[in-house]
C-alpha positions as a Markdown table, in Angstrom:
| # | Residue | x | y | z |
|---|---|---|---|---|
| 1 | Unk | 15.7 | 20.2 | -30.0 |
| 2 | Unk | 16.6 | 16.7 | -31.0 |
| 3 | Unk | 14.3 | 14.1 | -31.8 |
| 4 | Unk | 14.4 | 11.3 | -29.4 |
| 5 | Unk | 12.8 | 7.8 | -30.2 |
| 6 | Unk | 11.2 | 6.2 | -26.7 |
| 7 | Unk | 11.0 | 2.1 | -26.5 |
| 8 | Unk | 7.5 | 2.3 | -25.0 |
| 9 | Unk | 8.0 | -1.1 | -23.9 |
| 10 | Unk | 10.4 | 0.4 | -21.4 |
| 11 | Unk | 7.7 | 2.5 | -19.6 |
| 12 | Unk | 5.7 | -0.8 | -19.4 |
| 13 | Unk | 8.0 | -2.2 | -17.3 |
| 14 | Unk | 8.9 | 0.5 | -15.3 |
| 15 | Unk | 5.0 | 0.7 | -14.3 |
| 16 | Unk | 5.4 | -3.3 | -13.5 |
| 17 | Unk | 7.7 | -2.9 | -11.5 |
| 18 | Unk | 6.0 | 0.4 | -9.2 |
| 19 | Unk | 2.9 | -1.1 | -9.3 |
| 20 | Unk | 4.8 | -4.3 | -7.8 |
| 21 | Unk | 7.0 | -2.5 | -5.6 |
| 22 | Unk | 4.3 | -0.7 | -3.5 |
| 23 | Unk | 1.1 | -3.2 | -4.2 |
| 24 | Unk | 0.5 | -3.4 | 0.1 |
| 25 | Unk | -1.5 | -0.3 | -0.3 |
| 26 | Unk | -4.2 | -2.4 | -1.1 |
| 27 | Unk | -4.4 | -4.2 | 1.9 |
| 28 | Unk | -3.4 | -0.9 | 3.8 |
| 29 | Unk | -7.1 | -0.6 | 4.9 |
| 30 | Unk | -7.1 | -4.7 | 6.0 |
| 31 | Unk | -3.6 | -3.9 | 7.8 |
| 32 | Unk | -5.3 | -1.1 | 9.8 |
| 33 | Unk | -8.0 | -2.8 | 11.2 |
| 34 | Unk | -5.4 | -5.5 | 12.0 |
| 35 | Unk | -2.8 | -3.0 | 13.9 |
| 36 | Unk | -5.6 | -0.8 | 15.5 |
| 37 | Unk | -7.7 | -4.4 | 17.0 |
| 38 | Unk | -4.3 | -4.9 | 19.2 |
| 39 | Unk | -4.0 | -1.9 | 19.7 |
| 40 | Unk | -6.2 | 0.8 | 19.6 |
| 41 | Unk | -4.1 | 4.4 | 19.5 |
| 42 | Unk | -3.9 | 4.6 | 15.3 |
| 43 | Unk | -0.4 | 5.8 | 15.6 |
| 44 | Unk | 0.6 | 2.4 | 16.0 |
| 45 | Unk | -0.2 | 2.0 | 12.0 |
| 46 | Unk | 1.2 | 5.4 | 11.2 |
| 47 | Unk | 4.3 | 4.0 | 12.6 |
| 48 | Unk | 4.0 | 1.0 | 11.1 |
| 49 | Unk | 3.3 | 2.2 | 7.9 |
| 50 | Unk | 6.9 | 4.8 | 7.6 |
| 51 | Unk | 9.3 | 2.3 | 8.9 |
| 52 | Unk | 7.7 | 0.0 | 6.2 |
| 53 | Unk | 8.1 | 2.4 | 3.6 |
| 54 | Unk | 11.5 | 3.5 | 4.4 |
| 55 | Unk | 12.6 | 0.2 | 5.1 |
| 56 | Unk | 11.1 | 0.0 | 1.4 |
| 57 | Unk | 12.7 | 2.4 | 0.0 |
| 58 | Unk | 16.2 | 2.2 | 1.5 |
| 59 | Unk | 16.0 | -1.8 | -0.4 |
| 60 | Unk | 15.4 | -0.1 | -3.3 |
| 61 | Unk | 17.7 | 2.0 | -3.3 |
| 62 | Unk | 20.8 | -0.2 | -2.5 |
| 63 | Unk | 20.2 | -2.2 | -5.0 |
| 64 | Unk | 20.1 | 0.6 | -7.6 |
| 65 | Unk | 23.2 | 1.9 | -5.6 |
| 66 | Unk | 24.7 | -1.9 | -6.3 |
| 67 | Unk | 23.9 | -2.4 | -9.6 |
| 68 | Unk | 25.6 | 1.1 | -11.0 |
| 69 | Unk | 28.4 | 0.1 | -8.7 |
| 70 | Unk | 28.4 | -3.6 | -11.1 |
| 71 | Unk | 27.9 | -2.6 | -14.3 |
| 72 | Unk | 28.0 | 0.9 | -14.1 |
| 73 | Unk | 26.5 | 1.9 | -18.1 |
| 74 | Unk | 26.0 | -1.0 | -18.7 |
| 75 | Unk | 23.6 | -1.4 | -16.4 |
| 76 | Unk | 20.1 | -3.1 | -17.5 |
| 77 | Unk | 16.8 | -1.4 | -16.5 |
| 78 | Unk | 15.8 | -4.7 | -15.2 |
| 79 | Unk | 18.9 | -4.7 | -13.3 |
| 80 | Unk | 18.9 | -8.4 | -13.2 |
| 81 | Unk | 18.8 | -8.7 | -16.9 |
| 82 | Unk | 22.2 | -7.0 | -16.7 |
| 83 | Unk | 23.6 | -10.5 | -15.7 |
| 84 | Unk | 24.7 | -13.1 | -18.1 |
| 85 | Unk | 21.9 | -15.2 | -19.8 |
| 86 | Unk | 24.7 | -18.4 | -18.3 |
| 87 | Unk | 25.2 | -17.1 | -14.6 |
| 88 | Unk | 23.3 | -19.7 | -13.0 |
| 89 | Unk | 23.1 | -17.3 | -10.2 |
| 90 | Unk | 21.2 | -14.8 | -11.9 |
| 91 | Unk | 19.4 | -17.6 | -13.5 |
| 92 | Unk | 18.3 | -18.1 | -10.5 |
| 93 | Unk | 17.4 | -14.5 | -9.6 |
| 94 | Unk | 15.7 | -14.0 | -12.2 |
| 95 | Unk | 13.7 | -17.0 | -11.6 |
| 96 | Unk | 13.3 | -15.5 | -8.0 |
| 97 | Unk | 11.7 | -12.1 | -8.4 |
| 98 | Unk | 9.3 | -14.0 | -11.3 |
| 99 | Unk | 7.9 | -16.4 | -8.5 |
| 100 | Unk | 7.8 | -13.2 | -6.2 |
| 101 | Unk | 5.6 | -11.4 | -8.4 |
| 102 | Unk | 3.7 | -14.1 | -9.4 |
| 103 | Unk | 2.8 | -14.5 | -5.6 |
| 104 | Unk | 2.0 | -10.9 | -4.8 |
| 105 | Unk | -0.7 | -11.3 | -7.3 |
| 106 | Unk | -3.1 | -12.7 | -4.4 |
| 107 | Unk | -2.5 | -9.9 | -2.1 |
| 108 | Unk | -4.6 | -8.2 | -4.4 |
| 109 | Unk | -7.4 | -9.8 | -4.6 |
| 110 | Unk | -8.0 | -10.4 | -1.2 |
| 111 | Unk | -8.3 | -6.7 | -1.0 |
| 112 | Unk | -10.8 | -6.7 | -3.3 |
| 113 | Unk | -12.7 | -9.9 | -1.9 |
| 114 | Unk | -12.9 | -8.4 | 1.2 |
| 115 | Unk | -14.4 | -5.0 | 0.4 |
């Protein structure tokens, strides 16, 4: 067996992205209550959840495919870092992603406050 060194920072990036991708689960009880107030059928919540998660998964898979098509083996774990630092659209995309991460934190704390 050969020894392979791992960069632990990459695992932290992966954990951060995974938690960001599925941050809505903190608010699932709230969403359930809102949907069942309007429609007493609990299957509505299940349908909305399945459609939402499948849509999110397709977006993430599509992003992976496009990133690999654009950059191939040079693709970085955070796809936006594969763009040149001098690319203005890449910089805008990275800043926009950062703002969306910051904007998702209130969703987590809102669910804690309403429990």
